[in-house]
Each structure stands twice: as structure tokens, then as C-alpha cells.
N, C-alpha and C positions, 0 to 999 in steps of 0.2 A: 542464544544460550544465556541464561541468567547465572551470575556468579562465575566461578571458574569452570571452564568446560571440563567434562570428565573424559579422559583419554585412556584407551585400553590398547594393548598390543597382544596378539595371539599368534601362536606358532602351531601350524598344522603339519602336513607332510613336507618337510624340507630339511635344510642343513643347519639352520640358525644363523646363517651368514648375514641375513638382513638385520637381525637383532644386534649382531656384532657391529655392523655398520652404524646402527642407531647409537650404540655406545661410543662410537668414534666422534660423536658430537662434542665430546670433552666438556669444556666450560659452557658451551651452549646448551648442554643437557641440563645443567643447573638452572640456567636462565629459563628454559622451557618448563622445568619442574615447578618453578615459582608461579607459573601462569596457568597450570592445570591441576586438577585433582586426578591422581592415578586411580583409575577404576579397576584395572586388571592388567596383569602381565604374566609371562611364563613363570615368574618367580612368586606370584601371589597365590594364595590358597583360597579358592572359592568353590563352593559346591554348585552354585548356579551363576551363570554369567550375569554380571550386574548391568544396569542401565548405563549407557555410554553415549556421549555426544559424538566422539570420533573413535573408530577402532581401526588399527592397522593390522591386517591379516597377512601373515607370512606363511607360505607353504600351500601345497595343493590339497585337495580333498581326496584322500587315499583310502580311507576305511570308514566303516559304519559309524564309528565314534566321531570322526571329523564331520561326516554328513549331518548328524544331529547337532553337533556343536555349531557349525556355520549357520544353520537355520535359526538356532536360538540367538546367536550373535546378531544376525540380521534383524530379528524381531526387536532386539533390545538396543540397537545402535541407530543413531540419526544419520551419521556419515560413515560409510564403510569404504576403506581404502584397500585395494588389492596391492600388496606390498612385496615387490620382488618378482623375479621371473617364474618361480614355482607357483606362486599365487596367480600370476597373470596368464601363464601359458601351460603350466604343469611341469615344464622344464625337466630337470634331472629326475624328479620323482616319477614323472610319466614315462620314463624310458622303459619301464616294465610293461607298458601297454602293448608294445610290439611283440612280446613273447607269449602273452596270454596268461591269465591268472593261475591256472592249474600248473603250468610249466614252472612258473616262478615259485610257487609254493613247494612243489616237488624238489626243485633244485635247492631251495633254501633249507627245507626241513628234513629231507631224506637223503639226497645225493651228497650234500656237503656236511652232513652232521656226523660227528664222531660217534655219538650214541643216538640211534634213531628212535624217537618217541612218537613220531607221527606228525601229521600236519595239524595245526590248531583248528579246532572246530568251534561252533557257535557258543559253547559253554566254556571256552578258554579265556584266560586272562589277556590274551592277545586279541585286539579288536579284529573282526572279520574284514578282510580287504574287499574293497569294491571291485567289480569286474574290470573297471578302468579308472585310472587316476584322472581327476578333472580339475581344471582351473576353477577358481572361486566363482567367476561370473557365469559358469555353466550351471551353477547350483542356486545362487542367490543374486539379487541385484547389487551391483557394485557402483559406487558413486565416483570414485577416482581410481586410476591405475598409476602405480609408480614402478616402472620397469627397472631392470638392472639385476645383475647377479654378482653381488648385491647392488642396490642403488647406492650412490655415494652419500656420505654424511651431509654434504651440502644440499643435495636434492631432497633428502629426508627433512632437513631443517627447514628449507624453503617451504615445502608442502605443509608441514605441521604448523609452522609459524603462521602461514596464511590462514589455515583452517581454524586455529584457535583464536585468531584475531577477528574471525568472521568474514575475512576477505575471500573472494574466489581465488583459487590458486592461479598464479601466473603461469601461462602456458607459452611464453615467448620462446618457442623452439624446444621447450622442455618436454618431458615424457608424461606429464600429467594429462589426464583426459577423461 
């Protein structure tokens, strides 16, 4: 990586807890911010995912929009980190897999709706759900996994600090792999 590495964070199908844990870095967040260029985050407005040296992906691949997004992210990212249990295993987001897609849609949009307007279709503003929620590595190649629901701020810091310094992440009994 020449110059400051470009760091991105992305939030797919999950609860945002991993990003909250990232914010728990407190003063270490300012330290890391001085060492990277922020390429993208859930708070940035980009029409096309930018080139990034490192991208932390939180959440599972749950809908067609996520599917296209993660493929684009992989194409434009040198090091991809599956960040948190939803990204690593599908976790809570994948709980719907046991019920079947049509049952979930009917329950959500018809049985529990005060006013029934129908299940969203392909031309809806709601992205079409995939038949099954998938962890990130089932869709694209992942370079590192950081488990936890959410991973601790210390684990996030250690991994990101190692990656931006060009060191291989320390795996001394840790969850990186």
C-alpha cells in the first residue's frame, strides 16, 4: 500500500452492533483515522463503491442488493474482512432460513400488517430477499474473519492496526483467520 491505506466499512444484513463496537475504540479511533484514508462507511454517500485497500464487511448477504454490492466490494478491495458473526456465519439474520422465504414474507407483509398492501415484488423499493441468507464467504473470497457478536473493540483495533501497518494479523489464539 502506497501512502495511507484506504479503509472502508460496509453494513449489509445485520444489526449495526459491529459498527457500534468499532466506535468503542474511543481515542484509538482518532489514532487509526490519522493513519488511513476513509474510503467508505455506512455514513458516506457513494454511488459506486470506491477502491479500498481494506474493507470490513458487517452483516450477511440477505437480498439482491447485498449480493450485487458484495461482489462489487470484492472487485474493488484488496483485503476483505468478514466482520462479526452475521458476516461470518449468517447468525441472527439467517434465522429466517429455517422458515422459508415465502412464509417469512407472508408473515411480515400480510399476517402482521395493519393495512395489507401485499408482499413487495421485483419493482418495489424493498430489495428482493434471497431464498436464503448467506455469510459473506459463501458469495465472495474473504481474506480474514473476525468473529463475535459483536467483536470487541480490542479485537477490532488489533486487526485493523495490523492490516494498515502491513503486518499479518496476529493469530495468537485470536479469532482472525
